Steps between C-alpha positions, in 0.01 A plus 500: 500500500397814674641694788532352848492657841830471687471471878749565774521314828324685782387373839246709684385454861170322579515317168386803298638568155519837333483417131586855400833466682563156350469602138846610402466552123348380179711257307539438130580175320776576251624252240814696411663843508775586253668791322497500120379692196132522427446292188150593389274790412555872546790470749693236304872536560461686830678374812254373760462291811239236426280388788312190396205426727392139543165381377256574221123495459505378139719190537626297794852486352489120486550344158227245562251789531616698194245365250205590720636835612363836385855600396671206332804668341683641806879450473581613857573301814310664786413219741647502848778712650807301394640735233789743522455703821157342536318473833239649724570871548363767726466847350826622654692186400383527142604866474840419649557222247402728209745767619769237547469389137498849349858599400506860617314770691302619196130465438396134536277345233317177586269277302240316702402189305390143546294295466253769584657766728171672585389197699750618761624852419290718729472864597729462799785372289445756222503783758818365660676468166405855401616630840840353413492675157476174309339522156240223475409325176248216498434228244148363552236297320248770587259280692557686828477872573830665588588696815545876463845642443648253249722692259463273194223250432544249221193285437524178298145376436425133465216334309210377717620703800307804630675832437440729798807723466409700188722804548879524523815586315563200283283220355710205383308229320661162442407429138326313354252373756189307404190690609641854520631752249706819542200705387311385809724725713568807288227702671659461846688777674862396451791712373677220310379184324739212434469164330734236630534190283397187689808294581529131425535276199326747265690810615620587146151487358362697796771763460425538130129531571567762771719702264234500232236608748705787634578618145127498420399656836758765599334546843679179594872443556679169513667371818760226472636313801835681497630313804482171310695651212765632740512179701417658832229438760 
């Protein structure tokens, strides 16, 4: 689910069409936009507007495809545009909605997530957000390179997926994952390294294992899904 061109209605004499005039803006498929507290990683507990982009390159989002997907443990709904404030947005429309949801005139903090936000988040949108003094955080699986100007990059690697984005601010590894270990990433250029216990039936065992690993390897910190504990989105 990538970006689409949005066209206006123009009629030119002699049947000629000027495509440059017809292209009005790029559009972005957004599953949902909402205001909450960040629940994971370095910024846990911080107020943020979440912008969840539709689509992912590691799973279709359909349950019937989960067992053959590269990422089989995703707990997020990212298909379509039918979530809270979801829809197809132009750059200007998206910025207006973000400002509408922020409670005051202070510095706006957004988290671009998915799915995989870097399938859609492009340089034009990043530049426009920065022009409006919006602090941009991104949560990505690291399989796509990021546009310039993103303020905070959090990469969450997945087993059997190529890792192209090897530099950022935060690496957050869902743990344990068959086929990859935390030590595989310690040489990468990130400021913070987090283990996040894999959710699901074995969450208690995964949390215990994550705690033991962080105690034995102080380079790593533990990230719990605070929003689930607090009962918020």
